[in-house]
N, C-alpha and C positions, 0 to 999 in steps of 0.2 A: 541736592545742595539746598540749604536753607535760604529763603528769600526774605529780604527786609526792604520795605518801602521806607525811604528816608526823605522827609520833606524839611527843607531848610531854606530860609529866605536869603541867606548870605552865600553867594556862589563860591567864595573861597572856602568857607567852612564846609559847604556841601562837598566840594572836591576832596578836601582832606578826610572828611568822615567817610566818604565813599571809598577812597583808597585804603584807609585803615581797616574797613570792614571787608573789602575785597581780598586783602592780603591775609585776612583771617579765614578766608574760605567761604565767605557768604556771597550770595548773588544779590546785588543791590539795584534797586529801582529808584534813582534819585529824582526829586522834584523840587523846583524852586518856589512853588506856591501851593496854596490850598484850593485854588480856583479850578484845578483839574477835576475831572470826573473820578473822584476817589473810589466810589463803589465799583465803577467799571474797571478801574485799574486793579482793585483788589480781586475782582472776579477773574480778570485776565492773568494776574501774576500769582495769585494764591499765596500771599506772604505768610510767614510764621510770626512776624512782628511788624508793627508800623511805628515809626518814630516821627512825631510832629513837633515842629518848632513852635513852642508856646511863648509867643511874644507878649510884651507888656499889654498890648491891645489885641488879644488873640480871639476875637469874635469868630473869625473864619475857622480858626483852628478848633474851637469849641463846637462849631456847627458840624465840621467834618467828623470830629470825635463822636458826637451824638449819632450821626448817620451811621458810622461804622458800628457802634455798639448796638444799635437797633437791629441791623441786618446780620452782624457778625459778633454776637455778644461774647464769644470766647476768644476772639482775636486780641492778643495783648497790644495795647497802644501805649507807647511811652512818650512822655513829654520831655523835650530838651529845652533848656532855658538858662539864660544868664541872670535871671531874677534871683536875688538872694533868698527869697522866701519860697522858692519852688518846692522845697521839701514839705512845706505846710499846705500849699495850694493844689498840688497835683491831684490828690485823691478827691478833693472837694469838686474839682472840675470833672472827675470821672476817669482820669488816666489810671492805668494799672501800675505805673512806676514812673520814675524820672531819671534823667541824667543832667548834670550841670555843665554849663559852659564857663570857662574853657574845659574841654574834655580831658579827663584822666582816662587814658586808654584802658588801663586795667579795670577801672570801675565800669567803663562802658562794656567791656567784654563780660565782666561778672554779671552785670544787669541782664545782658542778652542771654547768657547761659541760664539764668534764673527763669527766663520765659521760654527758652528753647532747651529744656532739660535733656533731651535725647540727641542733642547736636553731635554730629560726628566730628566736629572741629574743635580743637583746643586752641583757642586764640590768646592764650596767656602770654 
């Protein structure tokens, strides 16, 4: 089963996103903050993708992203954001891709399939 670490600062959004991905057949490791020991969690869960909440002031998010990319350069890290310019800023920050909030589930699933191409699950 493919594992995704999902970090989201809004607990309601995290619950909905977790549920949507679980019904799609993914194993989800949900986190409310970037303060967790992300590298330790990655080592423990061995995710296929990490989704980080890229807030307006995402210094912690960027710090975690950089730590991940140093130790796990091939691990896809996706930004999730309600910022209207996320499509311009995600790659400048070093993310592999982005998803916008509010989430369009079809776009979310398509983005994940792009980064987990051999996924056994068809979550369309």
